[in-house]
N, C-alpha and C positions, 0 to 999 in steps of 0.2 A: 503494499500500499504506499503511496506516495504522498508525504505530507510536507509542505514547505520546501520542497526540492529535495528532500531526503526520503530514504526508503525504510519502512518498518515491516517487519515481517508479522503475520497473522497466521492461525491454524489453516491448513489447506482445506478443510471441509468449508471454509468459508469464502472460498473463491468464487467470485461472480456475485456475492451478496453485498448489499449495501450495508456498511457498518459505520458505526459513530466513532469520531476521534476528538479526544480532548487534549490539547496541548496545552501543558503547564511550563512554568519556568526551566525545571530540571527533567521532566518526565512527559512521556506521550502515552496515553491510555487508549486502548482499543476496545469498543464495546460492540455487542450484537444487541441491541435494544436496550436491556438494563443489565446484561450479564457482561462482566468484565472479563475479556478474553486474554489480554496481555498487556503488560505494563513495560515499555522500554525507557532507557535514558533517553533524553533529548539528543539528536544528533548535534555535533558542534559546527559542522559545515555542510553546505549543499552538497548532493550527490552522494553522501555517505549511506552506507546500507547496515542496518541493524538487524540481526537475524537471531533466532533461537533454534538450537539443534533440535530440541523435541518436536518442532513441527515439520522437520523433513522426514521423508518416508526412509525406512532402514536402509535400502540400497544407496539412497542418496546422501545420507548422513556420513557416510563412510569418507565422501569427499570433502565434507566440512571439517570433520575431526582431524583429518590427515593434514598437518601444517607442512610447510616447506622443510623444516628442520626435520621432521619425522621422515619425510620422503627421502631426504639426503641420507639419514641413518639407514632406512631400509634398502636404499640402493647400494649401500657400502656393505651390507650383510650379502647380497648377491654377488658382488665383486667389484674390482676397481674399474673395469670398462662401464658396467652399468652406472657407477658412481659419477664418473665422468661425463656420461650422457645427461644424466640428472642435473649435474653441476652446469652443464652448457645450457641446458633448456631454462633452468632456473635463474641463469645469470642475465638473461634478456627478456624482458617483459615477463616477470614471474607469475603474475596473476593470470596471464592469458595461456601460460605454458604448464601451470600446475594441473590442469586436467588431462594433458598429454603425459605428463609425468606418473599420474594415477594410473593411467591406461597402460603404460610401460611396466609399471610395478605388478599391474593385475595380470600381465602375460606371464608371469613367474607361477600362477596357479595352474594355467593350462599346460605350459612347456617345461616348466622346472627351471631352478636356478642356473644349472649349468648351460642350458641351450640359451637362456636369455642373455647371460654373460658373454657368450659366444657372439650371439647376433648383435649385441652393442659393440662388440669389437668390430665386426664386420661393418656396421653402420659409420663408426668413427673412421674406418680405413677408407671408405668411400665418401668421408666428409658429408654425410647426411643422417645426424643423429635425431631423428625424428620418429614419433609414435607410428605413422603409416609404414615408413621404411623398415623399421624394427619388426613390425607385425608382418609385413610381407616376406621378411628374411626367414621368420620362423615358419610361417605358413608353407613355404615353399621348400623348406628344409635346407635352405643355404647356409644356415649356421652350423650344419654338420659337414660341410666341405671346407677343405683348408683353403687358406688364402695363398696367393703365389708368394707373397711377401714371407709367410710362415714356411713355405715349403723350400725356399731358397736359404733358410738359416740353417746353418751347418754346412753348405756347401761351399765350394771356393769362392773367394773374393773376386770381384771384377777384374781387378788388375793383376792377379796372380799369374796370369799366362803372357804378361807383357814382356816383348823382347827388345834388345837394343835396336835401334834403327838402322845400324850398320849391316844388320843381318838382311835387312830388306833393300836398302839403298847405300851400298858401301862408298860410292862415289861421292855423294852428297856429303857424307859425314867427313871423308877424307878432306874435301875441299874446305869445309867449316873448320876443321883442326879441333874438333871437340867430339866427346861422346855423348850421344843423346839418348834420352830413354822415353818411351811414350808415357 
């Protein structure tokens, strides 16, 4: 319910009903006829939203209760890559990205922590740490396929097979008078 440019939460069953609002110096009270439904502290600035967790349905209240700090903690329990994804999302426009973070953390219920961690690593590798990307990686099973960069770990370094230039162009090196390496 909007009052003086701020928003106050009322119970869901009163959606669409006409309610009475009494605005006092420090509180706002919402009534259905003569029945007091809820009392809120008065908003200090326009656009402020004052909510009550008990008015949310059970499945939606999870999003309200889970703070950014708690999301960071839960992501760290999954692993460092998941924590990095969550930190990236929450570092820019945290209120807009909080829902995405909740979605990412819920993917653990379906796919498990190990697969979620792997999918987050792949999303980071391709520089797209977003909920839709991570969900697609898990749904298609790409998290179970090793990345090229991981395959090359333990293999020979790129420059290990480098040879002196005089092996290829002896006349050029002799003219320059110095030994050159690639």
